[in-house]
C-alpha positions, 0 to 999 in steps of 0.5 A, spaced: 661 943 223 654 947 225 649 947 219 650 955 219 657 954 217 656 949 212 657 951 205 654 947 199 655 948 192 652 946 185 656 943 180 656 946 173 662 943 170 666 936 171 671 936 165 676 930 166 673 929 173 669 922 173 668 923 181 663 930 180 656 930 177 653 936 173 647 939 177 649 935 183 650 939 190 656 938 194 659 939 201 665 944 201 670 942 206 673 949 209 680 950 206 682 957 206 688 957 203 686 953 197 680 957 196 685 963 196 688 959 190 682 958 186 680 951 189 674 948 193 675 942 197 669 938 195 667 931 198 666 928 191 662 921 189 668 917 192 666 919 199 673 923 199 675 930 199 679 933 193 681 940 190 677 942 184 677 949 181 672 954 184 669 955 177 666 948 177 661 950 182 656 955 184 655 957 191 648 956 194 644 959 199 640 954 203 636 954 209 638 951 216 633 945 214 635 944 207 643 944 210 641 939 215 637 934 210 643 934 205 648 933 211 645 926 213 650 921 211 647 916 205 
């Protein structure tokens, strides 16, 4: 996925979700059907992608340079 197409969000809620950290930035995996239902597919702390309520996140507008840094595997 090209950097300009990558979407990042900031976690603001993690009720009953041990694999999300509040105030952490997460990569969104594109899933239009889930987004239409009010969920985002997030690569969480487990390293896997799961669906979480859209209300748990705030979308971020980031430069391509920042997206590149955030996209580098740990």
